[in-house]
Backbone bond lengths (Angstrom), bond angles and torsions (degrees), N, CA, C in turn:
res aa  C-N    CA-C-N  psi(-1)  N-CA   C-N-CA  omega(-1)  CA-C   N-CA-C  phi
1 X - - - 1.422 - - 1.528 111.74 -
2 X 1.363 112.46 -49.23 1.498 117.25 177.89 1.537 111.76 -65.50
3 X 1.236 113.77 -35.38 1.590 117.10 179.43 1.521 109.80 -70.17
4 X 1.308 121.12 -32.11 1.406 121.85 -177.92 1.576 105.05 -79.15
5 X 1.204 126.00 -32.26 1.469 127.90 172.87 1.470 108.51 -62.54
6 X 1.371 118.96 -48.92 1.464 121.08 -179.22 1.491 111.70 -65.03
7 X 1.351 120.71 -36.04 1.461 122.80 177.34 1.483 112.02 -67.28
8 X 1.378 113.80 -31.90 1.486 117.98 179.27 1.463 111.35 -69.13
9 X 1.369 118.24 -40.36 1.383 122.40 171.10 1.495 114.36 -57.43
10 X 1.362 111.84 -48.22 1.469 114.86 175.22 1.556 117.23 -57.71
11 X 1.360 114.76 -43.06 1.373 117.88 176.77 1.554 113.40 -59.48
12 X 1.261 113.74 -44.70 1.553 117.60 -178.46 1.495 107.83 -64.09
13 X 1.312 121.82 -39.09 1.397 121.75 177.51 1.527 115.46 -62.93
14 X 1.290 113.27 -46.24 1.500 122.00 178.16 1.525 110.49 -55.83
15 X 1.352 117.34 -48.32 1.326 124.65 176.30 1.558 116.04 -58.38
16 X 1.327 114.32 -37.56 1.474 118.84 177.39 1.476 110.28 -74.05
17 X 1.307 115.50 -37.23 1.564 116.21 174.54 1.481 112.73 -56.44
18 X 1.368 115.32 -42.49 1.540 120.28 -173.66 1.477 107.55 -76.74
19 X 1.336 122.61 -22.10 1.475 120.94 179.69 1.520 110.49 -81.97
20 X 1.311 114.77 -39.35 1.502 120.34 -178.28 1.525 106.91 -101.41
21 X 1.328 110.17 84.50 1.500 112.49 -175.11 1.494 111.38 -78.95
22 X 1.343 122.87 -11.81 1.452 119.96 -177.56 1.619 105.64 -69.76
23 X 1.370 115.59 -26.67 1.502 112.43 176.94 1.481 113.47 -79.70
24 X 1.281 119.78 -2.65 1.469 122.97 177.10 1.448 115.53 -89.54
25 X 1.341 122.87 -12.30 1.355 125.14 -166.86 1.451 111.93 -126.76
26 X 1.377 118.32 46.20 1.376 121.44 174.35 1.561 113.95 -69.70
27 X 1.307 119.31 123.10 1.433 117.42 -170.31 1.435 108.99 -85.29
28 X 1.243 124.90 -9.43 1.521 123.99 -170.21 1.518 107.24 -132.37
29 X 1.324 117.08 149.60 1.479 123.82 176.67 1.565 104.89 -143.84
30 X 1.356 113.81 118.48 1.485 118.81 -176.96 1.502 104.28 -119.03
31 X 1.321 111.23 134.83 1.579 117.43 176.39 1.470 105.97 -84.41
32 X 1.330 120.86 101.70 1.430 128.66 -179.67 1.544 114.80 -56.60
33 X 1.304 109.79 -24.70 1.484 114.04 -175.56 1.599 110.83 -75.19
34 X 1.307 117.36 -5.29 1.481 120.13 173.52 1.428 114.10 -80.72
35 X 1.418 118.38 -21.58 1.387 123.32 -165.51 1.578 107.50 -69.01
36 X 1.299 124.06 -47.93 1.502 120.92 -173.56 1.589 111.76 -62.53
37 X 1.391 117.99 -32.50 1.444 115.85 175.91 1.448 115.54 -72.65
38 X 1.383 113.70 -36.26 1.457 120.76 176.04 1.465 108.62 -59.97
39 X 1.330 120.34 -53.69 1.487 124.48 174.21 1.495 112.21 -47.18
40 X 1.238 119.56 -51.33 1.452 126.54 -172.28 1.493 110.03 -61.06
41 X 1.422 115.62 -47.94 1.527 117.93 179.76 1.501 106.09 -70.51
42 X 1.319 123.34 -31.56 1.421 122.69 -174.05 1.587 106.92 -63.80
43 X 1.389 113.73 -50.22 1.451 116.74 -176.30 1.568 111.23 -66.86
44 X 1.322 120.42 -28.59 1.399 117.85 -179.91 1.585 108.77 -81.70
45 X 1.270 114.58 -18.04 1.498 118.29 174.32 1.591 107.48 -77.48
46 X 1.213 116.46 -41.77 1.451 119.47 -176.69 1.574 112.14 -73.45
47 X 1.381 115.67 -35.59 1.392 118.77 -175.70 1.551 112.99 -130.03
48 X 1.326 114.12 55.63 1.581 115.37 -171.34 1.534 113.95 -60.06
49 X 1.305 118.64 -27.47 1.346 120.97 -175.80 1.485 117.78 -62.41
50 X 1.371 109.40 -15.27 1.467 114.46 -178.89 1.556 110.66 -101.65
51 X 1.302 116.78 1.60 1.369 118.82 -176.83 1.543 114.47 -124.52
52 X 1.374 118.19 -18.08 1.316 122.50 -172.88 1.512 109.95 -125.13
53 X 1.328 120.75 135.41 1.508 121.06 175.93 1.511 110.72 -73.15
54 X 1.307 115.90 -41.26 1.480 117.43 -178.80 1.479 109.50 -121.06
55 X 1.363 119.01 119.58 1.396 127.95 176.58 1.413 114.04 -90.44
56 X 1.379 122.89 128.55 1.398 120.85 171.22 1.573 107.26 -138.87
57 X 1.298 113.97 169.63 1.414 120.62 178.88 1.527 115.03 -58.87
58 X 1.349 114.73 -42.14 1.471 121.24 -179.64 1.640 109.90 -56.36
59 X 1.297 115.03 -42.12 1.452 121.61 -179.10 1.532 112.50 -58.44
60 X 1.335 114.06 -48.00 1.440 120.92 -179.90 1.500 109.16 -62.37
61 X 1.415 116.45 -48.28 1.447 116.28 -175.52 1.495 108.82 -66.36
62 X 1.317 125.84 -35.38 1.384 128.11 177.46 1.552 109.26 -58.90
63 X 1.345 114.13 -49.00 1.418 116.48 179.95 1.564 115.46 -63.18
64 X 1.353 111.06 -35.25 1.603 113.55 175.27 1.497 106.74 -70.47
65 X 1.315 123.49 -34.25 1.471 118.76 179.36 1.411 112.26 -68.31
66 X 1.350 116.90 -40.71 1.462 122.38 173.77 1.447 114.61 -56.28
67 X 1.413 112.73 -46.84 1.486 114.42 -178.59 1.524 114.00 -66.27
68 X 1.332 115.58 -34.18 1.440 119.91 175.86 1.619 109.64 -59.21
69 X 1.356 111.95 -50.55 1.465 113.13 -179.14 1.569 110.16 -65.06
70 X 1.235 125.25 -34.31 1.377 124.42 173.62 1.573 116.46 -65.65
71 X 1.293 114.56 -35.02 1.479 118.36 175.54 1.487 109.64 -68.46
72 X 1.376 118.18 -42.41 1.425 123.08 175.65 1.586 111.22 -58.27
73 X 1.280 116.86 -37.24 1.419 117.36 177.27 1.475 114.78 -69.60
74 X 1.308 116.50 -38.58 1.424 124.21 177.82 1.589 109.40 -64.60
75 X 1.267 117.13 -31.34 1.476 122.34 -179.84 1.592 113.35 -95.81
76 X 1.319 113.17 3.89 1.516 117.27 -174.87 1.491 112.17 -58.83
77 X 1.380 122.72 -13.18 1.503 119.00 178.07 1.516 109.45 -72.06
78 X 1.295 117.78 -17.09 1.499 120.60 -175.16 1.554 108.15 -78.81
79 X 1.363 117.34 125.61 1.350 119.62 177.61 1.526 117.06 -85.96
80 X 1.307 113.16 58.59 1.537 119.27 -178.41 1.504 107.41 -161.86
81 X 1.457 115.76 92.89 1.375 122.77 -176.75 1.566 111.84 -59.49
82 X 1.315 120.90 -37.65 1.421 117.54 176.15 1.514 112.96 -61.27
83 X 1.280 116.12 -42.06 1.477 120.38 -177.37 1.438 109.74 -63.17
84 X 1.408 118.56 -41.06 1.433 123.21 179.11 1.482 107.20 -61.00
85 X 1.436 119.97 -49.14 1.401 118.77 -174.53 1.501 111.93 -63.89
86 X 1.324 120.82 -42.21 1.453 125.52 169.25 1.428 114.48 -45.20
87 X 1.281 116.15 -62.37 1.384 128.70 -168.34 1.613 111.68 -62.62
88 X 1.336 109.55 -39.89 1.421 115.96 175.02 1.463 112.38 -62.19
89 X 1.271 119.10 -42.78 1.482 122.30 175.24 1.490 107.29 -65.47
90 X 1.248 123.61 -36.32 1.489 125.66 178.36 1.525 110.76 -60.21
91 X 1.264 116.17 -38.78 1.470 119.47 179.26 1.462 111.62 -72.58
92 X 1.343 117.49 -37.65 1.451 123.09 174.64 1.485 111.28 -58.60
93 X 1.262 115.04 -43.15 1.477 120.21 -173.05 1.523 113.61 -68.77
94 X 1.402 114.68 -13.91 1.475 114.30 175.73 1.495 113.15 -92.75
95 X 1.362 118.01 -0.26 1.483 120.74 -179.39 1.508 111.56 -62.74
96 X 1.276 124.58 -50.09 1.561 121.31 176.01 1.453 115.74 -47.40
97 X 1.400 117.55 -52.27 1.289 123.73 -179.16 1.556 113.04 -64.20
98 X 1.333 121.27 -32.03 1.422 130.24 178.89 1.591 104.30 -67.07
99 X 1.314 116.80 -46.91 1.374 120.91 -175.94 1.512 111.28 -58.93
100 X 1.374 124.77 -39.18 1.360 127.49 176.54 1.481 110.73 -64.51
101 X 1.281 119.73 -43.32 1.526 120.53 172.36 1.437 113.57 -62.85
102 X 1.288 124.03 -41.67 1.362 125.52 174.53 1.475 118.45 -57.77
103 X 1.265 115.40 -45.51 1.471 127.15 178.78 1.564 105.11 -58.84
104 X 1.274 120.08 -41.10 1.399 124.40 -179.52 1.589 108.77 -65.86
105 X 1.310 114.16 -42.85 1.512 119.16 178.70 1.463 109.29 -64.25
106 X 1.322 125.27 -38.90 1.405 129.15 -178.66 1.430 105.78 -65.89
107 X 1.442 119.93 -46.80 1.479 119.89 -177.35 1.455 111.66 -65.07
108 X 1.408 117.78 -40.63 1.425 117.54 177.96 1.468 115.37 -58.42
109 X 1.432 113.78 -42.17 1.538 115.19 172.03 1.531 115.78 -55.40
110 X 1.380 116.50 -44.92 1.408 118.24 178.04 1.583 115.88 -62.62
111 X 1.301 114.58 -38.89 1.406 124.24 179.25 1.469 114.89 -67.50
112 X 1.315 117.43 -37.53 1.519 122.38 -173.30 1.507 117.54 -100.74
113 X 1.366 112.94 -15.58 1.479 112.87 176.61 1.498 111.35 -104.06
114 X 1.400 116.86 111.88 1.370 117.52 -179.28 1.572 118.27 -68.00
115 X 1.379 115.13 -9.27 1.468 119.10 171.76 1.456 115.76 -84.85
116 X 1.376 115.53 -6.72 1.499 115.21 -177.43 1.487 110.85 -76.44
117 X 1.305 112.64 127.85 1.594 116.35 177.03 1.399 115.28 -95.62
118 X 1.313 119.83 -24.75 1.524 124.65 -178.88 1.522 113.08 -155.24
119 X 1.210 117.98 164.35 1.419 125.78 175.37 1.619 104.74 -68.31
120 X 1.351 116.62 -37.83 1.446 117.81 -174.80 1.585 109.04 -66.05
121 X 1.209 116.20 -34.49 1.495 121.89 176.60 1.533 110.20 -59.39
122 X 1.301 109.92 -48.92 1.390 114.94 -178.29 1.602 113.95 -60.92
123 X 1.348 112.80 -52.76 1.383 116.84 -179.14 1.628 113.71 -60.85
124 X 1.311 113.87 -43.54 1.443 116.94 -172.30 1.565 110.75 -79.68
125 X 1.268 122.80 -25.84 1.446 123.32 -162.34 1.577 110.43 -126.90
126 X 1.267 124.04 -25.24 1.573 121.65 -173.06 1.478 110.19 -73.82
127 X 1.309 120.48 118.84 1.463 120.93 170.77 1.490 115.33 -59.85
128 X 1.348 116.68 -34.45 1.473 114.19 179.04 1.608 113.95 -69.98
129 X 1.285 117.66 -25.26 1.440 116.92 178.99 1.566 104.79 -79.37
130 X 1.353 123.56 -42.91 1.437 122.79 175.01 1.549 108.09 -55.03
131 X 1.292 119.15 -45.76 1.509 120.63 -176.48 1.505 113.06 -64.06
132 X 1.327 119.02 -36.97 1.461 120.62 -173.13 1.587 107.82 -79.39
133 X 1.298 112.21 -33.62 1.564 117.50 174.68 1.522 107.20 -60.21
134 X 1.295 114.54 -54.28 1.491 115.72 -175.93 1.503 112.87 -64.42
135 X 1.365 115.20 -30.77 1.485 117.85 175.08 1.423 115.03 -64.55
136 X 1.328 114.39 -35.78 1.432 120.52 -172.08 1.554 108.16 -68.78
137 X 1.311 119.78 -36.24 1.440 120.68 -179.27 1.608 108.49 -83.59
138 X 1.275 117.90 -34.32 1.536 118.54 176.06 1.526 111.27 -67.25
139 X 1.314 115.80 -29.72 1.492 117.17 178.29 1.550 106.46 -71.14
140 X 1.265 123.00 -33.54 1.385 119.53 179.71 1.573 111.69 -70.82
141 X 1.259 119.28 -39.99 1.460 121.38 167.02 1.482 110.33 -55.31
142 X 1.261 119.40 -48.66 1.518 119.12 179.06 1.483 115.32 -60.66
143 X 1.322 119.70 -34.40 1.452 119.61 178.00 1.581 107.19 -73.48
144 X 1.255 116.65 -25.07 1.482 114.92 -175.56 1.578 110.21 -85.19
145 X 1.352 112.37 -3.00 1.410 117.75 176.26 1.635 117.30 95.06
146 X 1.323 110.53 6.55 1.487 120.85 175.13 1.546 109.10 -90.89
147 X 1.307 116.67 65.44 1.443 119.24 -173.90 1.548 116.69 -69.56
148 X 1.258 115.89 -25.00 1.517 118.75 178.24 1.444 108.28 -82.91
149 X 1.288 123.29 -32.84 1.449 120.88 173.25 1.539 110.85 -70.97
150 X 1.419 116.45 -41.33 1.460 118.83 176.23 1.517 110.22 -58.72
151 X 1.313 118.54 -43.61 1.460 119.17 -177.82 1.487 116.14 -68.79
152 X 1.370 111.89 -31.67 1.549 116.28 173.33 1.438 116.38 -66.75
153 X 1.340 115.50 -35.81 1.369 123.14 177.37 1.555 112.85 -69.12
154 X 1.385 119.24 -44.99 1.336 127.80 -179.39 1.540 112.98 -65.14
155 X 1.502 113.84 -39.79 1.464 115.71 175.67 1.492 114.15 -70.28
156 X 1.323 122.64 -18.30 1.507 126.77 174.44 1.617 99.47 -64.94
157 X 1.234 121.98 -59.31 1.455 126.55 178.85 1.495 110.83 -49.59
158 X 1.388 116.74 -54.15 1.410 123.34 176.15 1.556 111.69 -46.17
159 X 1.174 116.60 -51.41 1.485 123.00 -173.82 1.508 109.29 -67.83
160 X 1.262 123.33 -31.25 1.384 127.83 177.98 1.521 117.96 -84.36
161 X 1.326 116.81 -28.71 1.430 118.37 -175.67 1.573 117.31 -118.23
162 X 1.284 115.28 -16.68 1.375 120.32 -173.93 1.545 114.32 80.79
163 X 1.316 116.27 5.28 1.466 123.10 179.18 1.492 110.18 -101.03
164 X 1.363 113.13 126.99 1.664 115.10 -168.94 1.494 98.86 -116.94
165 X 1.332 116.03 104.20 1.514 124.86 170.81 1.669 102.78 -113.56
166 X 1.339 111.10 127.54 1.421 117.67 177.48 1.599 103.92 -75.98
167 X 1.310 115.92 138.17 1.507 114.12 177.04 1.464 119.00 -59.78
168 X 1.352 113.44 -14.79 1.452 116.87 179.08 1.588 116.72 -79.53
169 X 1.279 113.81 -16.36 1.427 124.56 -177.14 1.557 109.45 -59.90
170 X 1.356 117.03 134.36 1.474 121.52 -178.15 1.559 106.09 -99.61
171 X 1.279 121.65 121.90 1.430 125.18 -172.94 1.591 107.81 -130.34
172 X 1.290 117.62 126.12 1.450 126.03 176.36 1.566 116.21 -74.09
173 X 1.207 118.75 -176.48 1.449 122.24 -177.77 1.581 111.66 -80.98
174 X 1.371 115.42 163.03 1.365 122.27 177.45 1.520 111.59 62.43
175 X 1.345 117.26 45.26 1.438 121.78 -172.51 1.615 101.05 -98.44
176 X 1.347 115.99 135.45 1.456 122.20 177.99 1.463 110.70 -129.62
177 X 1.315 122.43 131.51 1.435 129.99 171.45 1.550 108.12 -115.57
178 X 1.272 114.23 104.09 1.507 119.51 179.14 1.552 113.09 -75.89
179 X 1.193 121.01 129.16 1.496 125.62 -172.33 1.509 112.24 64.11
180 X 1.288 117.27 -58.28 1.380 121.89 169.50 1.633 121.19 88.18
181 X 1.222 112.47 -28.73 1.528 121.37 -176.68 1.511 108.35 -53.07
182 X 1.337 115.05 126.43 1.531 119.39 175.32 1.461 119.72 84.02
183 X 1.439 114.32 3.80 1.415 115.92 -178.97 1.581 108.38 -74.01
184 X 1.277 117.26 142.52 1.522 124.37 179.38 1.490 107.92 -130.03
185 X 1.420 118.10 122.29 1.524 119.70 177.03 1.402 106.31 -128.73
186 X 1.365 119.82 118.11 1.388 128.41 -173.40 1.505 116.66 -70.98
187 X 1.344 119.34 170.08 1.408 121.42 -173.20 1.519 116.20 -62.56
188 X 1.279 117.88 -38.64 1.483 120.34 -173.16 1.514 113.42 -106.68
189 X 1.363 113.07 20.87 1.531 121.15 169.33 1.462 111.67 -66.81
190 X 1.338 112.84 142.99 1.505 120.50 176.71 1.526 104.23 -127.65
191 X 1.239 113.20 117.44 1.492 123.41 176.89 1.518 107.25 -112.98
192 X 1.281 116.38 126.92 1.465 119.34 -178.27 1.578 110.53 -89.59
193 X 1.263 119.37 -152.04 1.444 121.23 -173.40 1.538 115.58 -88.86
194 X 1.385 112.16 151.97 1.485 120.04 175.89 1.464 112.26 50.33
195 X 1.356 115.14 57.02 1.350 125.81 178.11 1.552 110.50 -108.95
196 X 1.371 116.40 140.20 1.493 118.77 178.32 1.577 110.27 -121.68
197 X 1.194 119.51 133.19 1.505 120.14 169.39 1.504 111.87 -133.59
198 X 1.294 114.78 147.94 1.385 123.65 -175.56 1.598 110.99 -104.97
199 X 1.347 114.29 172.54 1.444 120.22 -174.68 1.499 114.72 -50.52
200 X 1.249 119.84 153.00 1.382 125.43 174.90 1.532 117.80 65.81
201 X 1.301 119.61 17.26 1.381 122.20 178.07 1.575 113.31 -84.08
202 X 1.251 118.15 137.93 1.419 122.75 177.13 1.490 112.00 -117.23
203 X 1.271 116.30 125.10 1.524 123.06 176.42 1.606 100.29 -117.47
204 X 1.387 110.26 94.50 1.451 115.70 -169.59 1.506 115.64 -129.33
205 X 1.285 113.87 -171.04 1.542 120.55 176.63 1.465 110.38 -93.85
206 X 1.287 116.82 144.53 1.437 126.11 174.73 1.533 117.82 -89.40
207 X 1.284 109.60 -35.57 1.565 117.50 174.06 1.517 113.83 -157.75
208 X 1.299 121.21 173.13 1.401 125.08 179.19 1.489 113.04 -125.40
209 X 1.274 121.09 138.71 1.442 116.49 171.02 1.518 111.71 -77.00
210 X 1.306 116.59 144.05 1.462 120.07 -176.94 1.483 111.79 -134.68
211 X 1.394 109.95 154.35 1.561 112.12 -177.60 1.400 112.35 -82.49
212 X 1.358 118.97 -169.31 1.475 121.72 179.55 1.520 114.49 -64.44
213 X 1.435 116.15 -19.76 1.406 120.49 -175.68 1.591 110.79 -95.49
214 X 1.342 111.72 4.16 1.488 116.58 -177.58 1.531 117.06 84.02
215 X 1.360 116.32 4.40 1.401 116.20 178.76 1.509 114.93 -90.78
216 X 1.366 110.91 146.47 1.511 113.12 -177.52 1.476 112.87 -60.68
217 X 1.352 116.43 137.33 1.481 121.21 174.35 1.544 107.88 -89.12
218 X 1.326 114.73 122.04 1.419 123.86 -177.11 1.569 105.79 -103.24
219 X 1.329 117.02 78.31 1.475 119.33 -176.86 1.479 114.03 -114.53
220 X 1.355 116.42 14.03 1.418 121.47 -178.69 1.519 120.49 74.92
221 X 1.390 112.10 5.85 1.471 111.75 -177.20 1.568 110.63 -74.09
222 X 1.352 112.46 147.36 1.416 120.72 -175.78 1.545 109.64 -55.24
223 X 1.408 117.66 127.76 1.423 122.49 176.16 1.525 109.96 -119.89
224 X 1.272 122.30 -11.27 1.450 125.84 -170.98 1.603 108.11 -117.91
225 X 1.250 116.32 160.69 1.502 128.79 -177.30 1.432 114.26 -65.98
226 X 1.311 115.70 158.25 1.481 122.24 169.66 1.550 105.72 -109.74
227 X 1.298 120.52 128.81 1.472 128.37 175.07 1.562 111.02 -106.32
228 X 1.301 114.11 113.22 1.482 113.46 -174.94 1.525 113.70 -81.51
229 X 1.311 117.74 -176.70 1.470 118.85 -173.77 1.475 117.53 -60.77
230 X 1.334 120.64 150.89 1.453 123.22 173.00 1.505 116.09 63.67
231 X 1.253 116.08 23.85 1.585 117.64 -177.06 1.627 105.33 -94.90
232 X 1.336 110.77 145.17 1.406 122.76 174.23 1.603 108.56 -116.94
233 X 1.350 115.33 128.11 1.474 121.60 176.04 1.495 107.06 -122.48
234 X 1.358 110.28 118.51 1.517 119.34 -175.94 1.460 112.47 -81.45
235 X 1.244 120.26 174.95 1.458 126.96 -170.54 1.472 113.53 -62.61
236 X 1.271 115.13 139.45 1.471 122.43 -179.94 1.419 122.48 71.14
237 X 1.309 115.72 1.58 1.476 120.37 177.36 1.574 110.89 -71.43
238 X 1.460 111.31 146.36 1.409 118.38 179.90 1.556 109.80 -125.10
239 X 1.367 112.69 120.09 1.482 113.12 -178.51 1.487 103.92 -121.91
240 X 1.390 116.08 127.71 1.495 118.01 -166.55 1.608 106.30 -132.21
241 X 1.331 115.71 148.36 1.406 121.29 165.91 1.585 113.06 110.88
242 X 1.308 111.57 138.44 1.462 118.52 177.91 1.472 119.44 -70.89
243 X 1.418 113.88 -17.84 1.424 119.41 171.95 1.580 118.81 -98.88
244 X 1.317 111.72 7.61 1.504 122.82 -178.66 1.527 108.31 -85.01
245 X 1.263 115.25 123.75 1.574 120.72 177.20 1.413 105.55 -131.11
246 X 1.366 115.73 125.07 1.464 127.18 175.28 1.513 109.51 -93.73
247 X 1.217 121.04 108.31 1.434 122.65 -169.20 1.429 112.71 -64.79
248 X 1.332 120.13 162.48 1.470 123.66 -175.05 1.566 109.42 -60.84
249 X 1.326 115.15 161.47 1.474 122.56 179.29 1.508 116.90 52.86
250 X 1.305 115.18 18.70 1.448 115.95 179.62 1.544 114.50 -90.51
251 X 1.375 114.76 162.74 1.480 120.46 176.24 1.395 107.14 -126.11
252 X 1.439 116.81 129.32 1.453 122.59 -178.89 1.595 103.42 -112.67
253 X 1.274 119.05 114.54 1.443 121.20 -174.29 1.515 112.97 -71.53
254 X 1.278 113.10 174.68 1.479 120.51 -178.31 1.496 112.20 -67.22
255 X 1.378 113.96 140.55 1.471 121.62 179.12 1.434 116.37 63.46
256 X 1.284 122.79 10.67 1.503 127.53 172.72 1.536 110.69 -62.35
257 X 1.270 116.33 141.33 1.494 122.84 176.92 1.591 101.93 -119.12
258 X 1.309 110.19 107.94 1.501 121.31 -172.38 1.531 110.16 -118.40
259 X 1.378 116.62 122.27 1.509 119.59 -178.70 1.661 108.69 -132.34
260 X 1.386 112.51 10.47 1.422 117.51 -178.03 1.488 106.24 -135.71
261 X 1.440 117.19 150.16 1.348 123.91 176.09 1.632 116.29 -58.75
262 X 1.206 111.96 144.78 1.567 113.16 172.78 1.606 106.48 -128.57
263 X 1.336 116.43 149.03 1.453 119.07 -174.77 1.484 109.99 -80.38
264 X 1.315 107.05 172.18 1.515 115.39 -177.04 1.628 110.52 -59.44
265 X 1.279 114.42 144.65 1.395 117.81 178.57 1.519 118.57 77.15
266 X 1.395 116.13 11.97 1.417 119.54 -178.66 1.543 112.12 -76.61
267 X 1.381 111.82 159.22 1.386 120.60 171.64 1.586 107.31 -127.05
268 X 1.240 118.57 117.12 1.477 119.52 -179.99 1.460 113.79 -116.26
269 X 1.336 121.69 122.42 1.386 125.47 -175.48 1.533 109.58 -120.80
270 X 1.386 120.17 155.43 1.437 117.91 179.06 1.588 103.44 -89.09
271 X 1.334 109.99 153.94 1.427 120.04 179.55 1.632 117.25 -89.23
272 X 1.194 112.93 -1.32 1.438 123.16 174.20 1.566 111.66 -54.83
273 X 1.275 121.87 122.35 1.467 123.80 -177.46 1.557 105.35 -113.65
274 X 1.328 110.51 141.34 1.475 117.39 168.94 1.552 114.58 -78.46
275 X 1.362 114.31 148.90 1.517 114.34 178.74 1.497 107.63 -135.13
276 X 1.277 115.87 130.27 1.555 118.53 -179.69 1.568 104.92 -87.08
277 X 1.273 112.10 124.02 1.409 119.07 176.24 1.528 115.76 -101.18
């Protein structure tokens, strides 16, 4: 009796697999267990002064060698060893420039957060710093066309911090996310330099173009806002739309709902009023 029930489940599954052929032809396979170790070595390579008491050239070389091996493992689904070798070096060659950006992110956090007591505290404990470091490397994979690897890396950060940054988002230097929890930044978002956003902020899409059958058209068109230099967006604000531009030096207050562009130097506040009962 039990064997018959098991065979019946098996039969139903096999029939389902055969009907839904799209699920049978996945061209890639990534071992997600590799991602945490890769991220750990990457952060220690970018910011070794916060993790090692004695820095020497052999340590850096060892970390780079480990990183390249890990990148190759992440790309192992590609049936082209020469391409894997070339692209793994291409990722490594981006590390020095990434370090410069990350150092500016750390400095921005220290300068903007009155609660920050040291740079060490920021690097070792701030979820926003962890998230932006991971985003910067996932964005490089995304630009190189490795979207599945990029998303796998970004979702590791999402699961640890509660901050959801799509690897396609373009983010300038000196970016600071205070508290961070619940921040969502969509794929085609552009954030310029020296921007600060607080917990619960959404930079999202307002609508999607659809074809005659009602299916979403995935044509790469911008769906998310542009945030110019020196903007601050406070907790719970929602900024939507591919045509929405927040001008430089602007302040967007908490819980604001914004779907239209605002000029440079603007201050936008919500009209919701508290009432004592």
